[in-house]
N, C-alpha and C positions, 0 to 999 in steps of 0.2 A: 854631309849633313846640310839640311836646308837652312836658308838665311834666318828664319825665325828661331830655329833651334840654337843657332850660334848666338843670336841676339838675346835669347832667354838667359844663357849663361853670362853674357856680358852684363845684362841688367841685374842678375842675381849677385854677381861679384860686387857691382857698384853699391847695391843696397846693403849687402853684408858688410862692406867697409864702413858704412854708417852705423849699422847695428853694433859693430865692434868698437865704435868710438868711446873713449872714456866719459864723454859727456852723457852718453846713454846709460852707462853703468852708474854714474853719479845720480842720475834722475830716475833710476829704475822703478822705484815705488811711488813716484809722483804722478799726478794727473797729466795726461797728454793734452794736445791741442784739440782732440776729438772728444765728443760727448761720451762720458762714462767709460773712457778707455784710459788705463794707466799707460805710462811709457813701456812698462814690461808687456802689457797686453798688446800694444801697438807693434812692438818688436816681434811678439809672438805671432801676430797676424801676418806680418811680412814673411816670416819663416813658414807660416801655414800655406803660403802659395806654393812652396816646394812640395809640401805634403799633398796638395791637390793634384799636382802633376804626377806624383807617384801613384795616387789613387786612380787617376784616369788611365794611366798606362797599365795598371793591374786589373782594371775592371773587366767585366764579362763582355759578351758579344755586343757590339755597337749596332745601332740602327742607322737609318739614313741621316746624314748630317744636316743640321739647319744652318742658315747664315748667322754670322756672328752678331749682327744687330738684332736679329730675332731672339738670340740667346739672352740678351739683356732685356728685351721687351717681355720675355716670359718670366724673368727673375723677379720674385716678389719684392726683394729688398730695394730695387732700383728706385721706385717711387713711393715706397713705404716710409712712414715717419721713423725717427730715430728710436722711438720706444716700441715700434712694432716687433713682434717676436722674431721676424726674419733678421732684423738688425741686432736685436738683443742676442740672438744665438751667435752671430758673427763676433760680437764683443766677448761673449762667454768663451768661445773657442780660442780667441787670442789670449785672453787672460789665463786660460788653462795651459796654453803653450808656453807662456812666460813664467808660470808659477814655479818651475823647477830651478829658476835662476838664470843669470846671464850666461855663465860658462856652459851650462847644460844645453841651453838653446843654441849657442854657437856650435857645439859639438853635434847636435842633431841636424842643424842646417848643413854642416859640412858633410855628414854622412849621406844625407839625401842627395846633395848635389853630386857627390862622387858616384853614387849609384846611377844617377841620371846621365852623367857624362859617359858612362859605360853603355847605357841602354839606348839613348836617343839616336846616336849615329846609325844604329842598325834598323831603326824603324822605317818602313816604307814611306816614300814621299807622299803618298795618298792615304796614310794611316788615318782612320777614323777612331775616335775614342768616345766611350760612353762616360757621361758624367753621372755617377751613381747618386750623388746628392741632389741632382736636378731631374734626372729621369729622361734626358735626351742626349743626343750625340753631336759632336763637332768634329771637323777636321782637326787633327792634332795641331797643325800650324795655327789655325784660328784660335784654338784653346791657348796656345802659348802666347799669342797676341794679347789675349785677355790677361795673362799673367804679367806681361810687360806693362800693361796699363796699371795693374794693381801695384807693382813694384815701384813704378815711377811716381804715382800719386801718393802712396803711403810713405815713400822715402821723404817726400816734401813734408808730409804730416809729422813724421818723426823728427826731422831736422828742426822744424818750427817748434816742436815740443821741448827740445833741449837746448835751443839757442845756438845752433851751429848752422853754417851755410848748407843749403840744399845741395846734395851731390849733383855734379854735372855728368849726366848720362850722355853717351855719344849721340850725335844727331841721328844715326841709323836706328837708335832705340826710340828717341823722342818723336821723330817724324811719324812713324806709324801709330804711336800712341795719340798724338795730337789729331791725326786723321780719324782715328776711331772715336775719340771724344767728340769731334766735330759732327760725325755721322750720328752719334747718339743724341747730341744736342738738337740736330735737325729733326730727328725722329720724335723727340719730346716736345719741342717748341715750334717746329715748322721752319722752313727755309727763310721766310721773310724776317723773323725775329733774329736769326743768326746773322743774316746779311746786314741788318741794321746795327747789330751789336758790334760787328767788325768794321763797319764803314761809316756810320752816321751817329756820332755821339748825341746829337740833338734829338734823335728818334730811337735811341737804343733802349731796349727793354731793361727792366731792373736786373734781370738775371737770365742767363742761357745755360745754366749748369746742366751737364749731362745727367746728373743724378740728383 
């Protein structure tokens, strides 16, 4: 199994340890730290990353894969406002996933991960997957990198929402996520802005957010 496939399961287990936390259960119906997202919806969005992996593995014939940075450049939600339909639909999907309750969400997550632990080791190293919700294809490992990013970022969101420490993902998980976010930030703001933000507080731009 390739490194990203192993790291995906590591990240998934770390994120699910947070979703299982009693503080999440206690705050289930409360607003999260994100706009128009309940704690239940945010937890549902985390588990939806596993759904996406299953959908990609089961999708039809894939085309030529595009680079991972282009994947984000093409995705409408990246630079859209929080009330744009692309982002509203993300929140709607998370809320739907969390609507059945905490125990049902955990059971669903475990089932998906069990299926994927059985399936991913047998996938070719150069497997390309179609993303049916997007209409283009990525290398499977590039797609799993995007799931690492989602899990790391939203675990921080969820922890902040319920007042517990952000989970400590292994460096092997966070380093490629930080690298990806840096590349996306450069794509969005340009290298000078990112260099200044990281090295010169007196000339740093107000923000270099990747999204």
